C-alpha positions as CSV (number, residue, x, y, z in Angstrom):
1,M,28.3,6.1,-131.3
2,K,28.6,9.4,-133.0
3,T,30.3,9.4,-136.4
4,H,33.2,11.7,-134.9
5,T,59.2,18.5,-137.2
6,T,66.6,18.6,-137.2
7,S,68.1,21.4,-137.2
8,L,65.2,22.4,-135.4
9,K,62.3,22.3,-137.3
10,T,61.2,19.3,-135.3
11,T,57.5,19.3,-135.4
12,A,55.9,17.0,-133.0
13,I,52.4,16.7,-134.3
14,A,49.9,15.2,-132.0
15,A,46.6,13.8,-132.8
16,A,44.7,14.6,-129.7
17,I,41.8,12.3,-129.3
18,G,39.0,13.1,-126.9
19,V,38.9,10.6,-124.1
20,G,35.2,10.5,-124.2
21,M,35.0,8.7,-127.5
22,F,36.5,5.6,-126.0
23,A,33.7,5.4,-123.5
24,N,31.2,4.0,-125.9
25,S,31.3,0.3,-126.7
26,V,32.0,-0.6,-130.3
27,A,31.9,-4.3,-129.9
28,A,28.5,-4.6,-131.7
29,Q,29.5,-2.3,-134.6
30,D,31.2,-3.3,-137.8
31,K,32.8,0.1,-138.4
32,V,33.9,3.0,-136.2
33,V,34.0,6.4,-137.7
34,I,36.1,9.2,-136.1
35,N,35.8,12.8,-137.4
36,M,39.3,14.4,-137.2
37,H,39.8,18.2,-137.4
38,T,43.1,19.5,-138.8
39,T,44.9,22.8,-138.1
40,V,46.9,22.9,-141.4
41,G,45.6,22.2,-144.9
42,S,46.5,18.8,-146.4
43,N,48.3,20.7,-149.3
44,V,51.0,21.8,-146.8
45,K,53.9,19.3,-146.8
46,I,54.6,17.5,-143.6
47,L,52.5,19.7,-141.3
48,G,49.3,19.2,-143.2
49,S,49.8,16.2,-145.5
50,N,50.7,13.8,-142.6
51,A,47.3,14.1,-141.2
52,K,45.7,12.8,-144.4
53,I,48.3,10.1,-144.7
54,F,47.6,9.0,-141.1
55,A,43.9,8.8,-141.7
56,D,44.3,6.8,-144.9
57,R,46.7,4.3,-143.3
58,V,44.5,3.7,-140.3
59,S,41.6,2.9,-142.5
60,E,43.8,0.6,-144.7
61,M,45.4,-1.2,-141.7
62,S,42.1,-1.8,-140.1
63,G,40.6,-3.3,-143.2
64,G,38.1,-0.4,-143.2
65,T,36.7,-1.2,-139.7
66,L,38.1,2.0,-138.4
67,E,37.7,5.1,-140.5
68,I,39.2,8.5,-139.6
69,R,37.5,11.1,-141.7
70,H,40.0,13.9,-142.4
71,Y,38.5,17.4,-142.3
72,E,40.4,20.5,-143.6
73,P,40.9,23.5,-141.3
74,G,37.7,25.4,-140.6
75,A,35.4,22.6,-141.8
76,L,34.4,21.6,-138.3
77,V,35.7,24.4,-136.1
78,P,38.0,27.4,-136.8
79,A,41.5,26.1,-137.6
80,I,43.3,26.5,-134.2
81,E,40.3,26.8,-132.0
82,Y,39.9,23.0,-131.7
83,F,41.2,22.4,-128.2
84,D,38.1,23.5,-126.3
85,S,35.9,21.5,-128.6
86,L,38.0,18.4,-127.8
87,T,37.9,18.9,-124.0
88,V,34.1,18.9,-124.0
89,G,33.7,16.0,-126.5
90,A,32.3,18.1,-129.3
91,L,35.2,16.9,-131.6
92,D,36.3,13.2,-131.8
93,A,39.9,14.0,-132.7
94,A,42.2,16.8,-133.9
95,W,45.6,16.9,-135.7
96,G,47.8,19.9,-134.7
97,S,50.9,21.0,-132.9
98,T,51.0,21.0,-129.2
99,G,52.4,24.5,-129.4
100,T,49.1,25.8,-130.5
101,N,47.7,24.8,-127.1
102,A,50.4,26.7,-125.1
103,N,47.8,29.1,-124.0
104,K,46.1,26.3,-122.1
105,N,49.4,25.0,-120.5
106,P,52.8,26.6,-121.4
107,A,54.6,23.3,-120.8
108,L,53.0,22.0,-124.0
109,V,55.7,23.9,-126.0
110,L,58.2,21.3,-124.7
111,F,56.6,18.8,-127.1
112,T,56.9,20.8,-130.3
113,S,59.5,22.7,-132.4
114,V,61.9,24.6,-130.2
115,P,64.8,26.6,-131.7
116,F,68.1,24.7,-131.1
117,G,66.2,22.0,-129.3
118,P,66.4,18.2,-129.6
119,S,66.6,16.3,-132.8
120,P,63.7,13.9,-133.6
121,G,65.7,11.0,-132.2
122,E,66.5,12.9,-129.0
123,M,62.9,14.0,-128.7
124,L,61.6,10.4,-129.0
125,G,64.3,9.2,-126.5
126,W,63.1,11.7,-124.0
127,L,59.5,11.0,-124.6
128,Y,59.7,7.2,-124.4
129,H,62.7,6.6,-122.1
130,G,63.1,9.8,-120.1
131,G,59.7,10.5,-118.7
132,G,58.4,12.9,-121.3
133,I,55.4,10.9,-122.3
134,E,54.2,10.7,-118.7
135,L,54.3,14.5,-118.5
136,Y,52.6,14.8,-121.9
137,D,49.9,12.4,-120.7
138,E,49.4,14.2,-117.4
139,I,49.0,17.6,-119.0
140,Y,46.5,16.4,-121.6
141,A,44.6,14.3,-119.1
142,S,43.9,17.4,-117.1
143,F,41.9,18.6,-120.1
144,N,40.1,15.3,-120.6
145,V,42.1,14.7,-123.8
146,K,44.4,11.9,-124.9
147,G,47.3,13.2,-127.0
148,I,49.3,10.9,-129.2
149,P,52.7,12.0,-130.7
150,C,52.2,11.0,-134.4
151,S,54.7,12.7,-136.6
152,M,58.3,14.0,-136.5
153,D,60.3,15.0,-139.6
154,R,63.6,16.5,-140.5
155,A,63.2,19.7,-142.6
């Protein structure tokens, strides 16, 4: 295997993980390494710092058997030009806002910060009890990507 936010500043950050990375069997490996591109630097509160926190927690919770290597914007691909790399499997994972992918499908803005839109609780309710996650999954699947809503915060 390759080593690969309310008054409405609700930022739904998604870690979009390329579906192809799951195709390889990891049963015989002691450690899985996923290289994760980020669109905002880790020095930026919430938008950037949560990606690093996520990566560190995954490693800790897995006892080190799953490592997500956090890369700052531009280290692997230009900051917001990650989506095409995900769709073809050139990136293992990416952390960014679904809004940056609206040029691929305008419906993706429904899953990010919308002026006067839902609070984080309302957003999560719609996602997990109102059919939102099914739409989310359908859109991303059309690009061979698995998106995972990972972070919402009140600013």
